[in-house]
N, C-alpha and C positions, 0 to 999 in steps of 0.2 A: 607758752608751752615749752618745757625743757627739752633738751636734746635727748633723743632716744637711741637705742642701739642701732648703729649703722645709719643714723640720720645726723647730718651736720647742718648747722645754721651759720651763715656768713653774712656780714653786713654789706660787703661789696666783693666784687670778683677780683682775684689775684691769680696770675698764671701759676703760682706755686700750688694752687688747689688742684692742678692736674695730678700732682702726687697723691692727693686724697682720692681722686677718681680711680687712679691705678690701684691704690690699696683696697678700695671697696670692691673693685672688679676681681681682685685676687682673693677676696674673702667671700662674703655671702651677698655681695651687691649692696645697694643702699641708695639713699637720696641726699643730695646737697641742695639747700635752699639759699639762694643769693638774694639779699635784701631783707634779711631778718637778723635781729639781735640774738644773743646766745639763749635768751629765754623764749625765743620764738616770735617775739613781737615784730610785726612787719613794719619796716622803715622805708622800703621801696628802693629801687635803683633807677636813676634817671635815664640810663642808656639800655634799658631792658631789652628792647627789640633788637638793637645792634648786637648785644651780647648773645641773644638767642640764636642769631645767625652765625656768630663768630666762634662760640665755644665748641660746637660739634667739629668744626674744622681743626681747632687746636688739639682736641682730643684725638681725632683721626691721625693727624700728623705726628703726635707725640707717642702714641701707643697702638695705633692701627685698629681701634675698635670704634663702634658707633654707640653714642648715647643719645637719649631723647632729652631735649630741653624744652620745657613747657612754660609758657607765659601765664602767670597767675595774677589775680588782682584782689585786693582787700581794702576796703575803705578808701577807694580811689587811688591806692598805691600799687604800682606794678612790681612784681618780684618774680624770680625764676625758680623752677624746680628742675634739677638735673637728675634724671633717673638712670642709675648705673646698674646694669645687669651683672650678675656673677658670671665670670668667664670660666669655661672648662679647661682652658690652657693657661699657662703662666704668662702674665702680661708685664711688660716693663714700660717705664716712662722715660724715654730718651736713654734707654739702655740700663736704667736702674730700677730694681724691683722694690715694691712697697706692699705693705699689708696693713689694713685698717680693721680694727675691731673694738667695739665698746668705746668709741671716741679717742682711740689711740692709734697713731700712725707710726709704723716702724719701717725703717730702711733695712732690707734684707741683704745680708752678706755672710760670707763664711759658712759655718755649719748650719745657721738658720736658713740660708738660701738653698744649700744642698738638701736639707730636710724638706723644704718647700717643694723643690723639684721632684723629689722621690714620692712625696705624698700625691702630687698631681698625676703621677704615673701609676698610682695604686701600689707603690712599693713601700714597705716599712723598713726603717734602718735596721731593726733587729733581725730581719730576714735576709739581709745582705750577706753574701759569702765573705768569710774572713780567712783567706788562704794561709796566713801566718800561724793560725791556731789549728793545730793538727790533733789527731786522735790521741797521740801519745801525751799531749798536753792536758787532756781531760783528767781531772782529779778522780781517782777511783773512790776516794772517801766521799766525795760529793755525790757521785753516782749512787753509792750505797745509801747515803742520806736520803736521796730522792726515793729510792726503792722502799725504804722503811716508811717514809711519810705517805707515799702513794698507796702502799699496801694497807696502811692503817685507815686511810680515807676511803678506799674502795671505788675510786672514780675511773680507773682504767682496768683493763683485763688483767687478772693475776698472772696469766702465762707470759704476758709481755714483760713483766718485771723480772722474769728469769732469763730473758734473752741477754746475749753479750751486749756490752755498752754500745758497740757499733750499730747493732740492730735497734737498740732502745732509742738512741738519739735520732736515728733515721725515722722511726715511728713517731717520735715526738715532733717531727717537722723541724729539726734543727740542722738539717743538711740541705744545702741548696747547690744544685749542679755539681755534686761531688765534693763540695767543701763544707766544713762546719761553718755555721753562721755566727753573727755577732751575738745572737741570743744564747747560743751554745757556750760561747766564751764567758758571757756574764753569769750564766747559771752554773757552769761546771768547771771553770778555772779555779784553781786554789786561791788565787788573788787576781781578780779581773783588772786591778790597777796596773798589773804588770803589762797588760795588753791595751788598755784603754784608760787614758787619763781621766780622773774625776769619777771613777766607778766605785765610790765609797761614800760613807756617811760621815759628816763632820759635825761634832758636837762641841758647843762652847758655853761656859757659864759667864754671864755678864753682871757686873755690879751696876753699870749704866751702859748706855749705848756706846760710850767711848772707852769703857774699862772692861776688857776681857781678863778674867781672873785665871782661867785654865781651860784646856780643851783636850779632846780626844778624837782620834780617827778610827772608824770601824771598817775594817777590811774583811775580805773573804767573799765567797760566792754570794749571789743574791739570795740563795736558799738559807743562808745563815746570818746575813747582815742585820735583818730586822730584829731577830731575837737577841743578838749580841748588843744592838743599840739600846733596846728596851732595858736589858739587864744593867748596862752601864748608866743609863739615865736614872733609873729607879734607885740604884745603889749609891751613886756618886753625886748626882746633880739635883734631884728633887728631894724635898723633905716631906714626909707624910704627916697628915693630921691624925693624931691618935685619939680614939674614943674607946669606951668600954661598954660591952654588953654582957652583964654578969661578970664572970671571971675572964672573959675573952677580951683581948686587946685587938681593936680593929684599926688597921692602917689604911688611910685613904689619901691618894694624891690628887692635886687639883686638876690634873689631866688623867682621867681613868685609863688604865692600861689598855682596855679594849679600844678606846678612842685613839690613843697614841699608836697602837699597832696598826689600826686601819689607816691612819694618816700616813704612816711610813710606807705601808704596802701600796697605797695609792701613789705615793711619790715614786716608788720603785717602778711601778707599772707604767706610769705616764711620763717619766723623765726622758728628756732628750740627751741620751748619753753621748751623742756626737758633739755636744757643747763642751765636754771635758770639764764640767763644773760639778762638784759633789752636791748631794743633798745636804742642806745645812739646818741643824737644829740649834736654835739660840734659846737659852734658858735664863730667866731672871727669877727673883724670889716670888714674883707675882704674875708671871706670864711665861708662855712658851711659844716659840714660832717654829714651824716647819716650812722651810723655803725650798722650792724645787724649780729648776729650769725645765718646766714641763708644759704640756699643752692639753687643754680640755678638748673633748670632741667638738667639732664644729656645730653639731646639732644641739649641744647643751646651751641653755640660756643661763648666763652667769647671774642673772637676777632671780633665777628659780632653781638654784642648786639643790635645795631641799625638795625631796619628792622623787617620784619615779623618773629614771633616766635610762636610756638604752646604754648597754655596755659597749664602749668603743675605746679600749685602751690604746695608748699611743704605741706601745710595744706589744702587739697581739701574741707573738710567739712566747715572749717572756711571761705574759699573763696566763697563757694556756698551761704552761708548766707549773706556775704558781697555783693555778686552780687544781691541777691534778694532784699536787702535793698537799692540798687542803688549806692553803694560806688565804685564798680569796674566794669569793663567789663570782658568778659571771652574769649578774643581773643589774649592774650599774647602781648598786645600793650603798656604795662606800660612804658617800657623804651623809646619807640618812643614818647609817650605822654609827658614825661618829656622833651625830646629833643625839641619837637615842642613848648612847653610852653616857654622854654628859648629862642628859635629862634624868637618867636613872639615879644620879648622885645629887641632883638638884643644882647642877652647875650651869653657868651661862653657856649659850650656844657659841661655838667658835666663829670667828670672823674670817671671811675669805677676801683676799686681795688677788684679783686675777688680771693679768696682762696677757697680750697675745702670746708671749713666749716664756712666761714664768707664773708660778702660783705660790701663794703663801697663806698658811693657816695660822691664826693666832688663838691660843687658848688663854683665858684670863682666870685668875683666882679671885673668888670673893674675898672681901676684907678679912672675914673670920677664918679663912682657910690659909692665910699667909703664915708661914712658919719661918722664924728667924733662923739663920744658919751662920756658922763660922767658916772661914776660908780653909779649904783642905790644903 
């Protein structure tokens, strides 16, 4: 039986597996089986009873939690099941924090650890006060951009859009304890990169994984970055397949604009801006990657991304304003919308690579959609 989500198989006990127990406790809980190969085949452990008594003590001493260790038997072979509950508070193993998900163990430090603490306290990074960013730093042109978009979409009361920007941002929940928030800075600064490293989209064209031919950086508020990125990608980076319907010339890219837009919007709303790493779009003649230092909601199953999911953006205040402006929906359908856009053109489904703290989407071009290009 292969390893499943939050289930680990180990042939014998090693004290380093305390880190896995810590990581599972900090995630959604899970089980570790001692005396099993990676495929789940039971090989047994000769000292099972001794370990059953000793492991709980090691766990308690290392991280101060209690786990159940059960003695199991199959075909005359004894093996152990360590049942690790999800902990509501942050757990460290000898002072170091770990997080395990989908068979991956990560040591938390720096921005990832800070983000982990905030989440456990029910606080999102985008709602944290940012005292350095003041009302006079808010771009009037970006506020007007939002007013136009929101008025067109009709998702908020029209009279609110006529309020002064101080009142508007307060009503949009972008003020916390008298200070503008990180979300306010990302959404309404002329260039958030002036305030937060990595708050932009980086685009590169590659001839091979080792050969970057040229690149661009897309700056500006989050309200304009996605549109600017799509324009640059379509005009400079991708070549369209041309077909004719009567006298009409039809241009089609191997990544439909609707799918690309949704992928970038998802990245914007789920990105860990505190990581200081930009969203990265890597383009080849036959494939395109959108890589993002982001986090899927804990309740989302990575093996069941297609289909109905609850909407839980990593940056809820950013997402709320993007919703009001008409960029996104609020029903957790982003992945399905990408899939549908590709299917409508008869293109392959995108591939997802999901790790605990980063997400990458790969779009591939069918052989007959690949268009040769010359270097710009």
